Every structure is written in C-alpha cells, then in structure tokens.
C-alpha positions, -999 to 999 in steps of 0.1 A, spaced: -833 -299 888 -851 -290 858 -832 -299 824 -830 -267 803 -820 -270 764 -813 -247 740 -824 -264 708 -805 -242 679 -775 -257 694 -789 -292 692 -792 -288 655 -756 -272 650 -745 -303 668 -764 -324 645 -747 -311 616 -714 -314 631 -723 -353 628 -733 -350 593 -703 -331 584 -682 -356 602 -696 -386 582 -696 -367 551 -657 -357 556 -652 -392 562 -671 -408 531 -654 -377 506 -618 -387 522 -625 -425 511 -636 -414 480 -602 -396 474 -584 -422 487 -598 -449 469 -597 -431 433 -626 -439 415 -628 -475 426 -656 -471 449 -691 -456 444 -708 -431 469 -728 -458 479 -700 -486 487 -679 -457 503 -707 -447 524 -720 -482 536 -676 -485 544 -678 -457 568 -708 -466 585 -696 -502 590 -663 -493 597 -676 -471 626 -699 -501 636 -666 -520 640 -652 -492 660 -680 -490 680 -680 -526 691 -641 -536 691 -622 -523 723 -608 -486 713 -572 -498 721 -580 -520 691 -603 -496 671 -623 -506 637 -591 -505 613 -587 -539 623 -616 -551 600 -615 -522 579 -597 -536 553 -619 -568 549 -648 -543 547 -632 -523 517 -622 -554 497 -657 -566 502 -669 -535 488 -650 -542 456 -610 -527 464 -586 -553 460 -565 -561 491 -535 -543 483 -558 -510 477 -578 -517 508 -547 -519 527 -531 -488 512 -563 -470 522 -565 -481 556 -533 -472 567 -535 -438 548 -567 -431 569 -544 -438 601 -516 -416 591 -536 -386 585 -557 -393 618 -524 -392 636 -508 -362 616 -545 -343 626 -540 -353 659 -501 -339 660 -512 -310 645 -540 -297 665 -529 -300 697 -498 -274 691 -523 -255 675 -546 -256 701 -524 -246 729 -509 -215 711 -548 -207 718 -551 -217 752 -519 -232 767 -508 -265 776 -526 -264 810 -561 -257 796 -557 -298 782 -560 -311 819 -585 -308 844 -572 -284 876 -569 -316 897 -542 -330 872 -513 -305 867 -493 -306 835 -463 -323 854 -484 -347 879 -510 -367 876 -521 -399 856 -536 -379 831 -509 -358 823 -486 -391 818 -511 -405 791 -520 -374 779 -480 -368 768 -477 -408 765 -508 -411 740 -491 -378 716 -456 -399 717 -474 -429 708 -491 -415 677 -457 -394 668 -443 -430 665 -468 -444 650 -472 -416 620 -431 -419 617 -436 -458 608 -459 -455 589 -446 -429 570 -413 -449 567 -430 -483 558 -453 -465 532 -431 -440 516 -394 -437 528 -380 -473 533 -402 -499 525 -382 -521 508 -365 -522 542 -394 -525 562 -408 -554 538 -371 -574 546 -373 -563 582 -409 -579 585 -398 -609 568 -368 -614 588 -391 -611 619 -412 -640 612 -383 -666 603 -374 -671 641 -386 -699 658 -409 -683 684 -429 -665 654 -426 -697 634 -470 -700 635 -475 -667 619 -446 -668 595 -467 -671 563 -491 -644 578 -459 -621 582 -445 -625 551 -476 -619 538 -482 -585 553 -447 -577 542 -458 -583 510 -490 -564 511 -472 -536 528 -451 -533 499 -475 -535 474 -494 -504 496 -466 -487 494 -465 -489 454 -502 -479 454 -495 -446 474 -469 -435 452 -487 -431 423 -512 -408 444 -511 -371 435 -500 -343 459 -533 -325 453 -554 -358 459 -535 -363 489 -543 -328 501 -578 -336 496 -577 -364 516 -561 -343 544 -586 -316 539 -614 -339 546 -596 -354 573 -590 -322 587 -630 -314 587 -644 -344 599 -620 -343 630 -631 -313 637 -667 -316 632 -664 -345 652 -650 -323 682 -674 -297 676 -704 -317 682 -696 -319 717 -689 -283 719 -723 -274 706 -740 -300 729 -724 -282 762 -734 -248 746 -769 -266 744 -771 -270 781 -748 -244 794 -769 -214 774 -799 -213 793 -782 -214 828 -757 -183 821 -746 -156 800 -708 -158 805 -688 -165 774 -678 -207 768 -641 -210 760 -645 -229 727 -610 -238 724 -607 -247 761 -632 -276 755 -612 -288 722 -583 -286 744 -602 -312 770 -615 -335 744 -580 -336 727 -565 -350 762 -596 -370 767 -593 -388 736 -559 -401 747 -572 -413 778 -606 -433 754 -577 -446 734 -563 -475 760 -597 -481 771 -606 -521 768 -642 -514 767 -658 -516 735 -662 -483 720 -647 -467 757 -686 -478 770 -682 -466 807 -651 -451 806 -662 -419 782 -696 -416 804 -675 -414 842 -648 -391 820 -665 -366 804 -681 -346 831 -641 -348 852 -626 -336 822 -653 -309 814 -667 -294 846 -640 -265 850 -640 -258 814 -673 -245 818 -683 -212 829 -703 -227 858 -712 -258 874 -735 -281 860 -758 -308 881 -754 -343 877 -789 -342 861 -778 -319 833 -749 -340 831 -766 -371 830 -784 -355 803 -756 -342 781 -737 -376 784 -764 -395 771 -770 -372 742 -733 -371 729 -729 -406 734 -760 -413 713 -748 -389 687 -711 -401 687 -718 -440 697 -749 -452 700 -764 -443 664 -732 -459 650 -746 -494 664 -776 -486 654 -774 -479 618 -744 -499 612 -765 -534 626 -794 -524 606 -771 -519 576 -747 -550 579 -774 -578 572 -781 -561 539 -745 -556 530 -734 -592 539 -764 -609 518 -755 -581 489 -714 -587 489 -719 -623 496 -743 -628 464 -717 -604 445 -681 -619 453 -693 -652 469 -685 -659 509 -654 -651 521 
C-alpha cells in the first residue's frame, strides 16, 4: 500500500515542535530570573533533551540538568531549584491534564480496547503512574515550600546510619542544597510562577499535539471521517506512563512498538503496517532523533566554550 501524506499537517507538527521548545526555553528564562541569556537557555534545553534521549526513561535527563545549568552560569543552588521547579511543574501538568481530558472523553478513552480500565497491565501502569506523579509532586512541594527544614533534617538523619555511610557526605550536601533551593524558590513572585506554569502548559500541549498532527497527516488522505483529537491525547497520556518505566534510552524500541497498539483503535480506520511504519518513523524523528542529532552537534562546542570560561569541572 502506498503511503500518502497530507503535508499541511506535517507543517503543523513542525510548528508544534518549535512551540514545544520555545516554551521550554521561555520557562527556563523565567525560572533563572535573568541569570541566563537566551543563547545559554537554548543550549541548556537542547542538551537537556539530549540527556533525556541518551538516558533510560526511568532516570530521565533531569539527573544531569543541574550540571548543564551550572556550567551555563547558574550557581548550584539555583540550578537545583530550577530543575526541581521544572519537575514539579511537569508533574502538575500531567495531574491536571488527565482529569481535564477525562471530562471530555471519559476514562475508558485512555486505554486500548484490549485493556479495560479495571483489568490488564496498561490500566495498572497508568493508575500507578498517576499515583507516582501525585506522590512526587507532594514530596517536591513539601521539600521546597511547606517543610524544607524538616526535609533537610530527615535527609541528614537518614544518611547517618551505618548502611548509608558511604553516601553520608553526598547526602548531607544534598540536604543543604535542597534547603538553599527552597530559600531561592520562595523569593519568586506569583506572577513569575504563573508565567512558568503557562510556559509549561504550552510546551507539553505542543508536545502531545505533535503526534495528533502527524496522525492527521496520514489519516486525512484515507478518510473523511472525523478524528477524535481528545481521544488521541488521552491515549498519549496513558502511553506516556508506560514509556516512563522503560529501561532503554529515550524509550527506544518500546515507543516504536507501543504507539500502534495504543493508537490504532482511537483512529476512524485501521492503518496498514506500511503507513504505521512511516508514521512511527516520522514521530520518533521529530520527538527523539532530532534532539540526538542537534544536541550531539552542539555538545563539543558547548563543552569547549564552558571549559574555557569556567575551567574543567
């Protein structure tokens, strides 16, 4: 079967990619509060995405993001505060997006028909992922805003035990950094927080709509039947929880296999294996391989520049 593409929707997908990255850069500029230039904020986001692509999804790029931000000019405390702020805002977006989409299409729309809501591994992972994000958001909020002193004392006490002796120094430093991050974040105004939350919403919505647009590019030439955009968005939210636990870099392999399974019955017609292969390849290129390519080209120049400015780390 020939693959036909409705190219205007491909341009919409490219626009979503650009909007996603612009939102990330804007959020970083807001959270850095004038300590990053546009150039350094952009390089930070590109390298952050590269780190996410090269590390297992269960780990994520945030593990090296503080290092990237520090080399780009932020102090360690501000770097940690910025990374934790982005993590909190990301979790809150997901926690709000699920009920909003559920109101539009119902909970059943989140799962493939082969995995009913109360049965199957997909339902379990989705429910567990939502609970995990709610727990993580609660812990981050507590550590940063509501009880930073208690969290510092708790972490310090935990690493005093004999079984954690080898990590004692790092644990004490982490507790101190968290306390500094809390003090730093408490000085940020509510309008700035709202602006950062708005940028987060724009970025993540554009991230999901990229796939919506690509699927439209392949479906429009085949049928005039309407496509449920909220249904596709719902499937992406559940797919995201599955990809989060992937042990492979950037969910490689799992993402390519899972996408047709999650999306096939959400579309008004069944796509052939050839069309699905083309759709998956284009989706992964725009959301994964593009960042590996651009980040890989940028990294040696960035390392040379930051080493010359700050010396070897």
